[in-house]
N, C-alpha and C positions, 0 to 999 in steps of 0.2 A: 897803769892808771885807767886806761880805757876799758880794760877788762873788768875792773872793779865797778866802774860807772855802768857798764852794760849789765853786770850782775845785779846791781842795785835797781836799775830800771826794770829788769825782768821780774825781780822779787816784788817790787811795788805794783807792777801790772797784775801779777798773780794774786796779790792781796786784795786789790780793788775788785778784780773779777770774782773772787770767792765771796767777798762780802756783799756784792750786788746780786749774786746768784742765789742768795738765801731768799727764796720765794715764799710768799705767804701760802698757807694751805688752802686747798679747795679752790672754788671759783666764786666770784661775787654774784649773789643771787638778788640782793637788794641793797640800795644805798640811799642815805638821806643826809642832808646837811642843814645847818642852821647857824645863824650868827647874831650877835648882839649881846647886851648885858644879861638878858634872860633867854638864851638860845634854847630851842627845842628841835629835836630831830626824831622822826619816827620812821623806821624801816621795817617792812614786812615782806617775807618771802615764803614760797611754798616749794618744797623739795620732794620729789618722788623717790622712794626707796633710798634714803640717805644712809651713808656709812660714817659720816662725820659732820658735825655742826659747829660753827664758830661765830662769835660776834666780835667785831673789831670796833673799838671806841677810840676816837682821835680828838685831841684838843683838851681844853680845860673842863674836864668832866665834873659835874656836880654829883649826879646820881644817874644810874642807868638801870632800867628794869628789862629783863630778857624773859619773854614768855615762850616756852617751847611746848608745843602740843603735837604729839605724834599719835597716829591712828593705825590700828591693825583692824582691817575690816571697817566696822563703824564704831569701835570702842576707842574713845580718846583717853590719852594719859597726858595731863597737863602739869608742868612744873614751872615755877617762876623763880628767877635768880635776880639778885641785886648786886650791882658792882658800883664802886665809888672812885675808880681810877681808870685812866686811859690804858689800853692794852688790847691784846688778842686773847680771847677766852674760848676754851673748848667746852662744849656741853654734850652730855651723853644722849644717845638716841635710845629713849626708853618707851616702850620695850623694843628690843632689837631682835629681829629685823622689823622695821615698820614699813607700812605701805606708803605713807606720806607724812611729812612733818611740816608744820607751820611755825615760823619763828618771827616774833615781833620784838624789835628793840626800840624802847622809848628812852631817849637820852636828853638830859638837860644839863646846861653848863653855861659858861661865859665865853665870850669871844667867838671864835670860829670852831665849830664842832662837826664831827662826822660819825655816823653810825653805819656799819656794814653788816650784812648777813652773808656768811660764806658757808659753802657746803661741798661735800664730796659724795 
């Protein structure tokens, strides 16, 4: 009986450790929060020589606009994406490789919301 209990505890500990070790990609470059019936959050970040770009939307999302502007030298390439659900979204670095990218996330929703710009 004790052996079964020990095995169960070890299996549970491994399961908890593996689920909590699923880290989010990249590092947080910018973060913004808002709250209320008409919440608004705007996060902007600049990343030098990025290899990956993400936006994380948390809360009751109404609509989010993600503007990604990447430059090679002085030539900008701008793309705007629209999302209507909370989640973690990856965006391409265009053109790759870029010298610098600017990412702006504008998020509106209800209650408590959070917008994050993440990059690697």
